[in-house]
C-alpha positions as semicolon CSV with decimal commas, in nm:
position;residue;x (nm);y (nm);z (nm)
1;X;9,234;-2,479;-9,231
2;X;9,122;-2,186;-9,018
3;X;9,103;-2,260;-8,643
4;X;9,001;-1,910;-8,535
5;X;8,845;-1,627;-8,737
6;X;8,792;-1,276;-8,597
7;X;8,602;-1,029;-8,816
8;X;8,539;-0,655;-8,772
9;X;8,627;-0,653;-8,403
10;X;8,586;-0,322;-8,220
11;X;8,625;-0,274;-7,847
12;X;8,704;-0,007;-7,592
13;X;8,682;0,089;-7,227
14;X;8,476;0,405;-7,175
15;X;8,595;0,657;-7,433
16;X;8,927;0,475;-7,480
17;X;8,919;0,269;-7,802
18;X;9,137;-0,044;-7,800
19;X;9,042;-0,203;-8,136
20;X;8,868;-0,057;-8,441
21;X;8,739;-0,292;-8,713
22;X;9,012;-0,553;-8,655
23;X;9,027;-0,888;-8,837
24;X;9,243;-1,189;-8,753
25;X;9,279;-1,545;-8,878
26;X;9,470;-1,835;-8,723
27;X;9,539;-2,143;-8,933
28;X;9,638;-2,492;-8,823
29;X;10,001;-2,518;-8,711
30;X;10,074;-2,141;-8,713
31;X;10,299;-2,012;-8,436
32;X;10,191;-1,653;-8,378
33;X;10,368;-1,386;-8,175
34;X;10,117;-1,119;-8,068
35;X;10,308;-0,798;-7,993
36;X;10,252;-0,432;-7,911
37;X;10,331;-0,166;-7,654
38;X;10,203;-0,181;-7,296
39;X;9,830;-0,107;-7,292
40;X;9,778;-0,176;-7,663
41;X;9,519;-0,443;-7,581
42;X;9,707;-0,775;-7,602
43;X;9,553;-0,935;-7,292
44;X;9,216;-0,779;-7,383
45;X;9,233;-0,964;-7,717
46;X;9,300;-1,294;-7,533
47;X;9,002;-1,230;-7,303
48;X;8,777;-1,160;-7,602
49;X;8,869;-1,471;-7,803
50;X;8,835;-1,694;-7,493
51;X;8,488;-1,552;-7,422
52;X;8,583;-1,383;-7,094
53;X;8,501;-1,045;-7,243
54;X;8,227;-0,953;-7,491
55;X;8,346;-0,719;-7,768
56;X;8,152;-0,403;-7,852
57;X;8,125;-0,523;-8,214
58;X;8,252;-0,808;-8,426
59;X;8,240;-1,181;-8,476
60;X;8,464;-1,445;-8,316
61;X;8,432;-1,789;-8,469
62;X;8,620;-2,105;-8,361
63;X;8,632;-2,414;-8,580
64;X;8,411;-2,698;-8,454
65;X;8,552;-2,932;-8,187
66;X;8,868;-2,725;-8,139
67;X;9,034;-2,784;-7,802
68;X;9,165;-2,449;-7,668
69;X;9,424;-2,423;-7,389
70;X;9,477;-2,087;-7,213
71;X;9,755;-2,012;-6,964
72;X;9,561;-1,819;-6,702
73;X;9,798;-1,700;-6,429
74;X;9,498;-1,599;-6,215
75;X;9,343;-1,947;-6,205
76;X;9,224;-2,052;-5,860
77;X;9,427;-2,334;-5,705
78;X;9,251;-2,461;-5,395
79;X;9,403;-2,578;-5,068
80;X;9,444;-2,955;-5,057
81;X;9,527;-2,986;-5,430
82;X;9,873;-3,130;-5,493
83;X;10,105;-3,047;-5,783
84;X;10,045;-3,396;-5,923
85;X;9,665;-3,362;-5,896
86;X;9,666;-3,029;-6,085
87;X;9,894;-3,166;-6,359
88;X;9,672;-3,473;-6,400
89;X;9,368;-3,247;-6,445
90;X;9,499;-3,212;-6,803
91;X;9,366;-3,565;-6,859
92;X;9,026;-3,526;-6,688
93;X;8,840;-3,629;-7,004
94;X;9,042;-3,952;-7,023
95;X;8,982;-4,031;-6,656
96;X;8,609;-3,982;-6,721
97;X;8,633;-4,231;-7,009
98;X;8,808;-4,479;-6,781
99;X;8,529;-4,439;-6,521
100;X;8,271;-4,497;-6,794
101;X;8,464;-4,808;-6,903
102;X;8,461;-4,939;-6,544
103;X;8,085;-4,876;-6,523
104;X;8,035;-5,079;-6,840
105;X;8,247;-5,363;-6,704
106;X;8,036;-5,366;-6,385
107;X;7,717;-5,401;-6,591
108;X;7,846;-5,687;-6,805
109;X;7,781;-5,953;-6,538
110;X;7,403;-5,912;-6,575
111;X;7,394;-5,824;-6,945
112;X;7,197;-6,006;-7,213
113;X;7,371;-6,134;-7,525
114;X;7,255;-5,830;-7,722
115;X;7,366;-5,587;-7,447
116;X;7,698;-5,771;-7,416
117;X;7,767;-5,717;-7,786
118;X;7,687;-5,346;-7,751
119;X;7,906;-5,317;-7,438
120;X;8,200;-5,493;-7,607
121;X;8,180;-5,259;-7,905
122;X;8,172;-4,952;-7,676
123;X;8,462;-5,088;-7,467
124;X;8,668;-5,137;-7,783
125;X;8,608;-4,777;-7,890
126;X;8,700;-4,639;-7,545
127;X;9,009;-4,862;-7,529
128;X;9,127;-4,733;-7,868
129;X;9,087;-4,369;-7,752
130;X;9,277;-4,434;-7,427
131;X;9,558;-4,617;-7,607
132;X;9,590;-4,359;-7,887
133;X;9,609;-4,077;-7,633
134;X;9,873;-4,252;-7,419
135;X;9,643;-4,286;-7,117
136;X;9,859;-4,562;-6,972
137;X;10,168;-4,340;-6,990
138;X;10,016;-4,049;-6,794
139;X;10,238;-4,094;-6,488
140;X;10,558;-4,085;-6,694
141;X;10,433;-3,786;-6,897
142;X;10,350;-3,593;-6,579
143;X;10,693;-3,676;-6,437
144;X;10,867;-3,568;-6,760
145;X;10,698;-3,225;-6,770
146;X;10,737;-3,176;-6,392
147;X;11,110;-3,246;-6,422
148;X;11,149;-3,012;-6,720
149;X;10,980;-2,724;-6,532
150;X;11,167;-2,784;-6,204
151;X;10,860;-2,910;-6,015
152;X;10,983;-3,261;-5,942
153;X;11,229;-3,147;-5,674
154;X;10,947;-2,967;-5,492
155;X;10,765;-3,297;-5,449
156;X;10,457;-3,383;-5,655
157;X;10,260;-3,427;-5,333
158;X;10,317;-3,064;-5,230
159;X;10,007;-2,850;-5,172
160;X;9,978;-2,595;-5,453
161;X;9,867;-2,318;-5,214
162;X;10,215;-2,331;-5,055
163;X;10,389;-2,246;-5,382
164;X;10,543;-1,914;-5,488
165;X;10,397;-1,715;-5,778
166;X;10,660;-1,852;-6,016
167;X;10,600;-2,211;-5,907
168;X;10,221;-2,169;-5,951
169;X;10,282;-2,045;-6,306
170;X;10,495;-2,351;-6,377
171;X;10,222;-2,586;-6,251
172;X;9,955;-2,416;-6,466
173;X;10,188;-2,415;-6,767
174;X;10,270;-2,784;-6,713
175;X;9,899;-2,873;-6,697
176;X;9,834;-2,678;-7,016
177;X;10,120;-2,841;-7,208
178;X;10,018;-3,190;-7,095
179;X;9,667;-3,131;-7,230
180;X;9,813;-3,075;-7,581
181;X;9,523;-2,860;-7,708
182;X;9,471;-2,778;-8,075
183;X;9,566;-2,420;-7,991
184;X;9,772;-2,282;-7,704
185;X;9,706;-1,927;-7,582
186;X;10,008;-1,810;-7,384
187;X;10,013;-1,470;-7,212
188;X;10,367;-1,388;-7,091
189;X;10,460;-1,752;-7,015
190;X;10,826;-1,668;-6,941
191;X;10,739;-1,434;-6,653
192;X;10,861;-1,610;-6,336
193;X;11,045;-1,881;-6,534
194;X;11,419;-1,937;-6,491
195;X;11,659;-1,952;-6,786
196;X;11,682;-2,333;-6,796
197;X;11,303;-2,365;-6,794
198;X;11,266;-2,094;-7,061
199;X;11,516;-2,297;-7,268
200;X;11,302;-2,611;-7,225
201;X;10,980;-2,423;-7,312
202;X;11,157;-2,280;-7,619
203;X;11,246;-2,629;-7,742
204;X;10,893;-2,752;-7,668
205;X;10,726;-2,471;-7,866
206;X;10,974;-2,501;-8,154
207;X;10,862;-2,862;-8,198
208;X;10,493;-2,804;-8,116
209;X;10,288;-2,937;-8,406
210;X;9,968;-2,749;-8,317
211;X;9,896;-2,374;-8,332
212;X;9,965;-2,118;-8,062
213;X;9,926;-1,745;-7,997
214;X;10,202;-1,610;-7,776
215;X;10,212;-1,272;-7,599
216;X;10,564;-1,193;-7,482
217;X;10,809;-0,905;-7,442
218;X;11,100;-1,153;-7,438
219;X;11,248;-1,086;-7,784
220;X;11,507;-1,371;-7,798
221;X;11,231;-1,616;-7,694
222;X;10,990;-1,482;-7,959
223;X;11,253;-1,503;-8,232
224;X;11,308;-1,872;-8,167
225;X;10,950;-1,997;-8,151
226;X;10,721;-1,791;-8,380
227;X;10,681;-1,783;-8,758
228;X;10,417;-1,508;-8,774
229;X;10,379;-1,174;-8,598
230;X;10,052;-0,990;-8,540
231;X;10,128;-0,634;-8,431
232;X;9,861;-0,428;-8,254
233;X;9,928;-0,060;-8,318
234;X;9,694;0,237;-8,326
235;X;9,385;0,017;-8,267
236;X;9,473;-0,187;-8,578
237;X;9,615;-0,539;-8,616
238;X;9,872;-0,607;-8,888
239;X;10,018;-0,943;-8,999
240;X;10,388;-1,001;-9,072
241;X;10,549;-1,325;-9,190
242;X;10,864;-1,427;-9,001
243;X;11,010;-1,378;-8,654
244;X;11,021;-1,061;-8,442
245;X;11,343;-0,926;-8,597
246;X;11,201;-0,967;-8,949
247;X;10,880;-0,792;-8,837
248;X;11,077;-0,496;-8,698
249;X;11,276;-0,468;-9,021
250;X;10,959;-0,455;-9,235
251;X;10,770;-0,238;-8,983
252;X;11,045;0,026;-8,971
253;X;11,066;0,030;-9,352
254;X;10,684;0,073;-9,384
255;X;10,694;0,344;-9,120
256;X;10,968;0,533;-9,308
257;X;10,778;0,503;-9,638
258;X;10,457;0,630;-9,477
259;X;10,640;0,925;-9,320
260;X;10,798;1,014;-9,657
261;X;10,458;0,995;-9,831
262;X;10,301;1,202;-9,551
263;X;10,568;1,475;-9,581
264;X;10,534;1,482;-9,960
265;X;10,154;1,510;-9,936
266;X;10,172;1,783;-9,672
267;X;10,396;1,987;-9,903
268;X;10,151;1,932;-10,192
269;X;9,858;2,039;-9,970
270;X;10,044;2,354;-9,866
271;X;10,121;2,437;-10,230
272;X;9,759;2,380;-10,339
273;X;9,621;2,590;-10,053
274;X;9,864;2,868;-10,135
275;X;9,765;2,864;-10,504
276;X;9,391;2,870;-10,418
277;X;9,436;3,159;-10,171
278;X;9,628;3,367;-10,425
279;X;9,413;3,297;-10,731
280;X;9,050;3,241;-10,631
281;X;8,966;3,613;-10,638
282;X;9,111;3,676;-10,986
283;X;8,875;3,617;-11,278
284;X;9,151;3,492;-11,508
285;X;9,271;3,223;-11,264
286;X;8,948;3,147;-11,075
287;X;8,881;2,822;-11,269
288;X;9,233;2,697;-11,203
289;X;9,191;2,780;-10,832
290;X;8,857;2,591;-10,822
291;X;9,023;2,291;-10,989
292;X;9,299;2,292;-10,723
293;X;9,036;2,325;-10,449
294;X;8,848;2,026;-10,592
295;X;9,170;1,824;-10,588
296;X;9,220;1,922;-10,223
297;X;8,864;1,824;-10,131
298;X;8,894;1,481;-10,294
299;X;9,240;1,400;-10,162
300;X;9,282;1,089;-9,941
301;X;9,469;1,240;-9,651
302;X;9,755;1,032;-9,512
303;X;9,751;1,030;-9,133
304;X;10,043;0,932;-8,916
305;X;9,949;0,734;-8,606
306;X;10,038;0,926;-8,295
307;X;10,352;0,778;-8,142
308;X;10,298;0,598;-7,812
309;X;10,458;0,810;-7,538
310;X;10,812;0,698;-7,458
311;X;10,889;0,662;-7,087
312;X;11,165;0,865;-6,922
313;X;11,304;0,712;-6,604
314;X;11,544;0,935;-6,414
315;X;11,607;0,836;-6,053
316;X;11,673;1,108;-5,797
317;X;11,975;1,049;-5,575
318;X;11,985;1,106;-5,198
319;X;12,296;1,167;-4,985
320;X;12,582;0,918;-4,994
321;X;12,533;0,626;-4,752
322;X;12,799;0,435;-4,557
323;X;13,044;0,201;-4,734
324;X;12,842;-0,116;-4,673
325;X;12,480;-0,121;-4,795
326;X;12,408;-0,438;-4,600
327;X;12,581;-0,735;-4,438
328;X;12,411;-1,059;-4,337
329;X;12,530;-1,267;-4,042
330;X;12,430;-1,636;-4,056
331;X;12,095;-1,523;-4,198
332;X;11,841;-1,804;-4,241
333;X;11,537;-1,692;-4,439
334;X;11,191;-1,847;-4,449
335;X;10,843;-1,842;-4,303
336;X;10,733;-2,151;-4,106
337;X;11,038;-2,347;-4,218
338;X;11,387;-2,248;-4,342
339;X;11,437;-2,173;-4,711
340;X;11,814;-2,139;-4,674
341;X;12,126;-2,242;-4,494
342;X;12,304;-1,958;-4,307
343;X;12,372;-1,676;-4,557
344;X;12,676;-1,453;-4,518
345;X;12,685;-1,193;-4,793
346;X;12,755;-0,822;-4,819
347;X;12,706;-0,543;-5,068
348;X;12,918;-0,230;-5,093
349;X;12,806;0,116;-5,200
350;X;12,795;0,182;-5,576
351;X;12,728;-0,176;-5,688
352;X;12,442;-0,310;-5,897
353;X;12,378;-0,654;-5,746
354;X;12,153;-0,919;-5,900
355;X;12,012;-1,208;-5,698
356;X;11,981;-1,514;-5,920
357;X;11,846;-1,867;-5,871
358;X;11,556;-2,089;-5,970
359;X;11,198;-2,008;-5,870
360;X;11,082;-2,086;-5,522
361;X;11,418;-2,075;-5,343
362;X;11,339;-1,743;-5,175
363;X;11,474;-1,455;-5,386
364;X;11,184;-1,224;-5,293
365;X;11,198;-1,356;-4,934
366;X;11,567;-1,259;-4,919
367;X;11,488;-0,907;-5,044
368;X;11,215;-0,864;-4,783
369;X;11,435;-1,009;-4,509
370;X;11,712;-0,761;-4,594
371;X;11,458;-0,477;-4,584
372;X;11,324;-0,599;-4,248
373;X;10,975;-0,672;-4,387
374;X;11,009;-1,040;-4,294
375;X;11,159;-1,162;-3,970
376;X;11,437;-1,416;-4,037
377;X;11,425;-1,770;-3,895
378;X;11,764;-1,695;-3,739
379;X;12,068;-1,473;-3,789
380;X;12,058;-1,102;-3,867
381;X;12,092;-0,831;-4,129
382;X;12,296;-0,517;-4,067
383;X;12,190;-0,227;-4,288
384;X;12,424;0,060;-4,366
385;X;12,378;0,411;-4,234
386;X;12,186;0,689;-4,411
387;X;12,002;0,456;-4,649
388;X;11,712;0,602;-4,849
389;X;11,544;0,301;-5,012
390;X;11,321;0,289;-5,320
391;X;11,143;-0,048;-5,328
392;X;10,974;-0,184;-5,643
393;X;10,738;-0,473;-5,568
394;X;10,677;-0,749;-5,821
395;X;10,301;-0,693;-5,853
396;X;10,036;-0,432;-5,772
397;X;9,821;-0,531;-5,473
398;X;9,507;-0,706;-5,602
399;X;9,257;-0,505;-5,393
400;X;9,368;-0,165;-5,527
401;X;9,075;0,070;-5,601
402;X;9,251;0,405;-5,656
403;X;9,307;0,590;-5,983
404;X;9,664;0,654;-6,100
405;X;9,635;1,017;-5,988
406;X;9,512;0,917;-5,641
407;X;9,785;0,654;-5,607
408;X;10,063;0,908;-5,671
409;X;9,892;1,180;-5,466
410;X;9,881;0,947;-5,165
411;X;10,257;0,904;-5,199
412;X;10,329;1,273;-5,264
413;X;10,050;1,481;-5,099
414;X;10,246;1,801;-5,159
415;X;10,233;1,765;-5,538
416;X;9,994;1,978;-5,741
417;X;9,765;1,799;-5,987
418;X;9,989;1,925;-6,268
419;X;10,296;1,773;-6,100
420;X;10,118;1,437;-6,049
421;X;10,007;1,426;-6,413
422;X;10,354;1,527;-6,536
423;X;10,521;1,258;-6,324
424;X;10,292;0,987;-6,464
425;X;10,325;1,116;-6,822
426;X;10,705;1,096;-6,797
427;X;10,664;0,726;-6,719
428;X;10,490;0,675;-7,054
429;X;10,124;0,696;-6,946
430;X;9,862;0,886;-7,147
431;X;9,589;1,114;-7,008
432;X;9,334;0,831;-7,036
433;X;9,563;0,594;-6,841
434;X;9,632;0,858;-6,577
435;X;9,261;0,911;-6,507
436;X;9,182;0,536;-6,502
437;X;9,175;0,307;-6,199
438;X;9,505;0,127;-6,157
439;X;9,342;-0,218;-6,158
440;X;9,206;-0,177;-6,515
441;X;9,552;-0,104;-6,658
442;X;9,774;-0,365;-6,819
443;X;10,055;-0,525;-6,620
444;X;10,311;-0,301;-6,792
445;X;10,112;0,016;-6,722
446;X;10,075;-0,082;-6,355
447;X;10,451;-0,137;-6,336
448;X;10,504;0,218;-6,469
449;X;10,279;0,355;-6,189
450;X;10,493;0,171;-5,929
451;X;10,812;0,300;-6,093
452;X;10,668;0,653;-6,083
453;X;10,663;0,635;-5,703
454;X;11,032;0,554;-5,663
455;X;11,150;0,782;-5,943
456;X;11,005;1,088;-5,772
457;X;11,160;1,024;-5,431
458;X;11,529;1,065;-5,355
459;X;11,702;0,733;-5,291
460;X;12,050;0,589;-5,266
461;X;11,943;0,222;-5,281
462;X;11,694;0,080;-5,531
463;X;11,552;-0,262;-5,440
464;X;11,382;-0,402;-5,750
465;X;11,186;-0,729;-5,753
466;X;11,152;-0,849;-6,116
467;X;11,128;-0,495;-6,260
468;X;11,115;-0,613;-6,623
469;X;10,805;-0,834;-6,586
470;X;10,530;-0,694;-6,813
471;X;10,741;-0,402;-6,946
472;X;10,757;-0,359;-7,324
473;X;11,092;-0,329;-7,502
474;X;11,099;0,054;-7,503
475;X;11,039;0,064;-7,127
476;X;11,302;-0,207;-7,060
477;X;11,563;-0,021;-7,266
478;X;11,486;0,305;-7,085
479;X;11,499;0,138;-6,742
480;X;11,837;-0,019;-6,822
481;X;11,971;0,319;-6,934
482;X;11,841;0,488;-6,618
483;X;11,995;0,224;-6,389
484;X;12,332;0,261;-6,565
485;X;12,324;0,636;-6,499
486;X;12,195;0,605;-6,140
487;X;12,457;0,721;-5,889
488;X;12,321;0,508;-5,604
489;X;12,327;0,130;-5,546
490;X;12,087;-0,129;-5,690
491;X;11,980;-0,467;-5,550
492;X;11,748;-0,657;-5,781
493;X;11,590;-0,989;-5,869
494;X;11,563;-1,041;-6,246
495;X;11,516;-1,353;-6,459
496;X;11,624;-1,188;-6,788
497;X;12,001;-1,219;-6,849
498;X;11,981;-0,986;-7,151
499;X;11,862;-0,714;-6,911
500;X;12,110;-0,751;-6,625
501;X;12,416;-0,863;-6,825
502;X;12,643;-0,563;-6,875
503;X;12,457;-0,390;-6,591
504;X;12,521;-0,602;-6,280
505;X;12,856;-0,560;-6,104
506;X;12,777;-0,827;-5,844
507;X;12,582;-1,153;-5,873
508;X;12,443;-1,320;-5,560
509;X;12,374;-1,687;-5,635
510;X;12,106;-1,795;-5,389
511;X;12,130;-2,156;-5,508
512;X;12,448;-2,187;-5,300
513;X;12,245;-2,135;-4,984
514;X;11,906;-2,288;-5,058
515;X;11,765;-2,594;-4,882
516;X;11,526;-2,654;-5,174
517;X;11,768;-2,812;-5,424
């Protein structure tokens, strides 16, 4: 049974086409991985099928009475709402039924015999719905999901506006999973999740009986939970049966076959054109030349899709700093209240250090405290001499209004327009991206703009806060290569072991110092 049908979808932004005559079908129980390079239109597709964005052309049709759940990381969580209250919003329809049941019970005291019979019948129906949907087990279900996502230790009565970005994502994900919709729409759900919580989500999705569409650049995660891949490439959408590795195997084979056919056809075209040029003027061979020309005119030309630009990240190195990059002395991090016990750690020149630990214990706060952007509760940080720091923030500021060109020009006013464009192009951005406003780009494209800033300035210490969030596999591989070759020091927060394993020479476990566990 088809849950969602998309027919002849076309959409673009300005003169930049995202989809051209795309069709898509989702059947009951299918676990779909939706993949493609940064900027290919994955989040745009989600916005179209959820009705947040109207397509230029095409038809989107949901089956009747389908309950859709969408993980929206930009959902508004208002002050005064607790974690428990948000999680229980997943059962709002059941609470409404309970209220209706209570209203009926209140009316029964003054009801006639006929009304009483009608009320009893309605109460029985409501009671069956509540029982079948485990209404009386809501508290235990909320506790189970909160524990699995690491929210229980925060306290279910905690105000959601006091949570970190990662904790907010967990709350929204927990609410979505508790609602058990007919179809889950998940856009990068593992961003901001720790390994143990990714492992729990993996098990949950493996056993999920309903359908889901999952956007993710986390390949091991995709391989475990999906049985279908839809690949958006060159404004088209193609379906592959199997996991991500199987898709790549078939995709590479199809690509090789197409390239071979293209090369063969190009040789045939060259031969035909040569024959026509040499023989069209001669009376004896004119008919043969016309026949070859007709064949040329009627030929279905094979076109190779232009390869997406591959990023090149090469960090410039400043002068050698002192032996110690930083040393902390009884450092207690936090804002209004402490997030840690006294921290005494140090990092020597030449190391690649990774800060690890569950969400919400202050990894970003520690980075900012070391950099002096946040004043510590107590203690101090001693930075080394001659440091030239390149700092990569986790997200682009939400109020940004500049174009990519303007953003880089502000950072490097001495650059010519050619130099600005070249710098952005080397980070894997096309001309259309470069001329667009930063805020309309995908998360991965925005990350490449932020990387462009630190790549083009000499540094001897890179401070990277979740650099792999939103980056596609090509960009992740290139970033890992560039960090391996970088002659300076690196201090980073990263939740992807497959990225930092084999790269990090020092691991700082913040869980040893946190007051949150």
